[in-house]
C-alpha positions in Angstrom: 123.5 114.5 93.6 125.3 117.5 95.0 125.1 118.9 98.5 123.0 122.1 98.6 123.8 124.4 101.5 120.4 126.0 102.3 120.5 129.5 104.0 117.7 131.7 104.9 119.7 134.7 103.9 119.0 133.6 100.2 115.3 133.6 100.7 113.7 136.2 98.4 112.0 139.2 100.2 108.7 138.5 98.2 108.5 135.1 99.9 109.1 136.5 103.4 106.4 139.2 102.8 103.9 136.6 101.5 104.5 134.3 104.4 103.7 137.1 106.8 100.5 137.9 105.1 97.4 136.3 106.7 95.8 133.7 104.4 98.6 133.6 101.9 99.5 130.4 100.1 102.3 129.1 98.1 100.2 129.4 94.9 100.2 133.1 95.5 103.9 133.5 95.8 106.3 135.0 93.2 107.6 131.8 91.8 110.0 133.6 89.6 111.8 135.2 92.6 111.9 131.8 94.3 113.3 130.0 91.3 116.1 132.6 90.9 117.1 132.3 94.5 117.2 128.5 94.3 119.1 128.4 91.2 121.7 130.7 92.6 121.9 128.6 95.7 122.4 125.4 93.7 124.6 126.7 90.9 122.0 126.1 88.3 121.9 122.3 88.8 118.8 120.2 89.4 118.9 119.1 93.0 118.5 115.5 92.1 120.0 114.6 88.8 122.5 117.6 88.4 121.6 118.5 84.9 121.8 122.2 83.9 118.6 124.1 84.7 117.8 127.9 84.5 115.0 130.4 84.8 113.8 130.3 81.2 110.5 129.2 79.6 110.0 126.4 77.2 108.2 126.8 73.8 104.8 126.7 75.6 105.8 129.4 78.0 106.2 126.9 80.9 109.3 127.3 83.3 111.9 124.6 82.6 112.7 124.6 86.3 110.2 123.3 88.9 110.1 124.3 92.6 110.2 121.1 94.6 109.1 120.8 98.2 111.3 118.1 99.8 108.8 117.3 102.4 105.5 117.2 100.4 102.9 117.4 103.1 99.8 118.3 101.2 97.7 120.9 103.1 100.7 121.9 105.4 100.8 125.6 104.4 103.7 126.4 106.7 105.8 123.7 105.2 104.9 124.7 101.7 105.9 128.4 102.4 109.2 127.3 104.1 112.2 128.3 102.0 114.4 125.7 103.6 112.0 123.0 102.3 112.3 124.2 98.7 114.7 122.9 95.9 115.0 123.8 92.3 114.6 120.6 90.0 114.3 119.8 86.3 111.0 118.8 84.7 112.1 115.2 84.6 110.5 114.4 81.3 107.1 115.6 82.5 104.2 114.6 80.2 106.2 111.7 78.8 105.5 108.0 79.6 106.0 107.2 83.2 109.0 104.9 82.7 110.8 107.8 81.1 110.1 110.2 83.9 112.7 111.0 86.7 113.5 113.3 89.6 110.5 115.1 91.3 108.1 114.2 88.3 108.7 110.5 89.0 108.8 110.9 92.8 105.6 112.9 93.2 104.8 113.2 96.9 106.5 110.0 97.9 108.9 110.5 100.8 112.7 109.8 100.3 115.5 109.3 102.7 118.4 110.7 100.5 118.5 114.4 101.1 120.7 116.7 99.0 120.5 119.3 101.8 122.5 117.1 104.1 126.3 117.3 103.6 126.9 113.5 103.8 124.6 112.9 100.8 127.7 113.1 98.6 129.4 110.3 100.6 126.3 108.1 100.3 126.3 107.9 96.5 128.6 106.6 93.9 128.8 106.3 90.1 129.9 103.4 87.9 132.2 104.2 84.9 129.1 103.4 82.8 127.3 106.4 84.3 124.9 104.4 86.5 124.3 105.8 90.0 124.2 103.7 93.1 124.4 103.7 96.8 125.7 100.9 99.3 122.8 102.1 101.6 119.8 100.0 100.6 117.2 102.7 101.3 119.2 105.4 99.5 119.8 103.1 96.5 116.0 102.5 96.3 115.5 106.3 96.4 117.9 106.9 93.6 116.9 104.1 91.3 113.3 103.2 92.0 111.8 106.4 93.3 113.8 109.3 91.6 114.8 106.9 88.7 118.0 108.5 88.2 119.2 105.7 86.0 117.1 107.0 83.3 119.1 106.1 80.1 119.7 109.7 79.1 121.0 110.7 82.6 123.3 107.7 82.6 124.8 108.8 79.2 125.3 112.4 80.5 127.0 111.2 83.6 129.2 108.8 81.6 130.2 111.8 79.4 131.2 113.8 82.4 133.4 110.9 83.7 134.9 110.6 80.2 135.6 114.3 80.2 137.5 114.1 83.5 139.4 111.1 82.3 140.5 112.8 79.0 141.6 115.9 81.0 143.9 113.8 83.1 145.2 111.9 80.1 146.2 115.3 78.6 148.5 115.8 81.6 150.5 112.6 80.8 149.0 109.6 79.0 151.6 107.2 80.0 152.2 108.2 83.6 150.6 107.5 86.9 148.7 110.6 88.1 149.7 112.0 91.3 147.3 112.8 94.2 148.0 116.5 93.7 147.1 116.4 90.1 143.9 114.4 90.8 142.9 116.8 93.5 143.5 119.8 91.2 141.1 118.2 88.8 138.5 117.6 91.5 138.9 121.4 92.4 138.2 122.2 88.8 135.0 120.3 88.8 133.8 121.9 92.0 134.5 125.4 90.8 131.6 127.9 90.2 131.9 129.7 87.0 129.4 132.6 86.4 127.4 131.2 89.3 127.2 127.7 87.8 128.6 124.3 88.5 129.5 121.9 85.8 126.5 119.6 85.1 127.0 116.2 86.6 130.1 117.3 88.4 129.8 114.8 91.3 130.1 111.9 88.9 133.4 113.2 87.6 134.5 113.9 91.2 133.6 110.4 92.3 135.7 108.9 89.5 138.6 111.2 90.4 138.3 110.4 94.2 138.4 106.6 93.3 141.6 107.1 91.4 143.0 108.7 94.6 141.9 105.7 96.7 143.7 103.4 94.5 147.0 105.1 94.6 149.9 103.1 96.2 
């Protein structure tokens, strides 16, 4: 999970206008505008699993990106229209068996304590070399694994691949030597760069791996 810096300056004009219209609801908003704004804000990563998402449609004409309300208070129109409560997320295997679902699709309206809009969320989450996600905080670990179901096998494999890519990149700089802190930090910087407005998918798994390498330096 990557920290998302929310900013009302990123809110689309159409949402501001709709919110000021008496009787307007979220269903009547221009969702395309909202998705574009959220994707730009998030570097085209799902707010929960960090896979690549964009503003395209699937073969059935359904957007592959969903608009998630972090606080899902049904019937609270002000909260539903609040841009600072909105996140862009993947479809999370929507329509498949429940045990295969993840992210917002698995979470539904259940509240969670882990919050990608809080900067310390990155410090609360770790990744095994196997690609599994975890937290030493019991409540956050439950959110990640039981509610958001982020140890879905496909997500685990993708995170494992990101970690492997980071490891191979470092090995290319000297297979038989000890990597310096400077080299490791340079690789971290690479994983946190935005290219064409996009972050690398599952970037924080690779960053965590590299940070652990730094922590083990003599």
